C-alpha positions as MATLAB code, in Angstrom:
seq = 'XXXXXXXXXXXXXXXXXXXXXXXXXXXXXXXXXXXXXXXXXXXXXXXXXXXXXXXXXXXXXXXXXXXXXXXXXXXXXXXXXXXXXXXXXXXXXXXXX';
ca = [
      -2.695  -25.330   -6.627;
      -6.778  -25.167   -6.358;
      -8.502  -22.124   -7.448;
     -12.116  -21.540   -6.228;
     -13.485  -21.402   -9.459;
     -12.062  -24.618  -10.637;
     -14.069  -27.569  -11.863;
     -13.602  -31.293  -13.237;
     -15.494  -32.374  -16.273;
     -16.686  -35.782  -16.680;
     -18.235  -36.858  -19.515;
     -16.982  -33.925  -21.147;
     -17.674  -34.309  -24.854;
     -16.066  -31.231  -27.006;
     -16.532  -29.300  -24.058;
     -19.384  -27.289  -24.840;
     -20.739  -27.238  -21.274;
     -17.296  -26.692  -20.138;
     -16.801  -23.555  -22.728;
     -20.043  -22.111  -21.502;
     -19.422  -22.347  -17.676;
     -15.915  -20.618  -18.614;
     -17.909  -17.747  -20.198;
     -19.458  -17.955  -16.677;
     -16.311  -17.802  -14.785;
     -15.675  -21.203  -14.622;
     -12.410  -22.773  -15.339;
     -12.461  -26.390  -16.535;
      -8.832  -27.898  -14.898;
      -9.613  -31.529  -16.112;
     -11.459  -33.449  -18.914;
     -12.360  -36.938  -18.462;
     -13.664  -38.601  -21.735;
     -13.426  -41.889  -23.378;
     -14.000  -40.902  -27.263;
     -10.877  -40.216  -28.903;
     -12.243  -37.615  -31.160;
     -13.239  -35.375  -28.661;
     -10.094  -35.803  -26.709;
      -8.000  -34.885  -30.209;
     -10.864  -31.649  -30.090;
      -9.947  -30.767  -26.586;
      -6.335  -31.387  -26.333;
      -6.583  -29.122  -29.828;
      -8.650  -26.669  -28.409;
      -7.399  -25.953  -24.494;
      -3.668  -27.475  -24.536;
      -3.514  -26.695  -20.773;
      -6.374  -28.386  -19.942;
      -5.475  -31.732  -18.141;
      -7.166  -34.383  -20.554;
      -7.633  -38.177  -19.624;
      -8.757  -40.701  -22.567;
     -10.211  -43.451  -20.164;
     -13.161  -44.964  -19.315;
     -14.402  -43.189  -16.016;
     -15.250  -46.637  -13.874;
     -11.417  -47.654  -14.241;
     -11.410  -44.463  -12.249;
     -11.467  -43.938   -8.295;
     -11.552  -41.540   -6.016;
      -7.756  -41.648   -5.028;
      -5.987  -41.740   -8.338;
      -8.016  -38.929   -9.684;
      -6.784  -36.455   -6.285;
      -3.378  -38.331   -6.671;
      -3.318  -37.146  -10.303;
      -4.623  -33.874   -9.490;
      -3.159  -33.160   -5.851;
      -6.264  -31.675   -4.848;
      -9.975  -32.217   -4.770;
     -12.320  -29.724   -6.914;
     -15.085  -27.793   -5.623;
     -17.211  -28.497   -8.029;
     -17.543  -31.583  -10.468;
     -19.366  -31.396  -13.335;
     -21.133  -34.252  -15.589;
     -23.691  -35.010  -17.642;
     -24.576  -38.166  -17.273;
     -27.915  -40.560  -16.587;
     -28.632  -41.444  -12.948;
     -27.270  -44.835  -12.860;
     -23.670  -43.264  -13.600;
     -23.951  -41.023  -11.041;
     -24.848  -44.005   -8.416;
     -21.710  -45.549   -9.865;
     -19.809  -42.658   -9.357;
     -21.339  -42.230   -5.440;
     -19.937  -45.762   -4.835;
     -17.089  -45.098   -6.211;
     -16.138  -42.315   -4.323;
     -15.832  -39.994   -6.897;
     -19.103  -38.269   -6.212;
     -20.454  -37.497   -2.939;
     -23.485  -39.542   -1.850;
     -26.765  -37.573   -2.816;
     -29.516  -36.964   -0.335;
];
C-alpha cells in the first residue's frame, strides 16, 4: 500500500540524501543504485528498503510499477540533466516543462 510520504530514490549512492529526507518525514521504499558497495551499505543499514542493484538505463516505468505495484508521488534523484532527459524519454519521470 502506498504511503503519502513514500519516495523512490534513483542514483541513491549510500543513501545520505534519503536519510536526511527520512528525518523530514519522507520514507524511501525503493533505491536504485548500480554500485555494489553502496547497495551492500543500503541493505545492511536499511533492511526493509527495496534495493535494486542495476543500471537505471535497463529499467522502464512498467518494470518499476510491476515490482512496486503502484506509483510513487515523489521520485528522488541526483543526476545530470542528460540523465533526467533519458528517464523522461523512457517514461520513468514525467516530462519537465
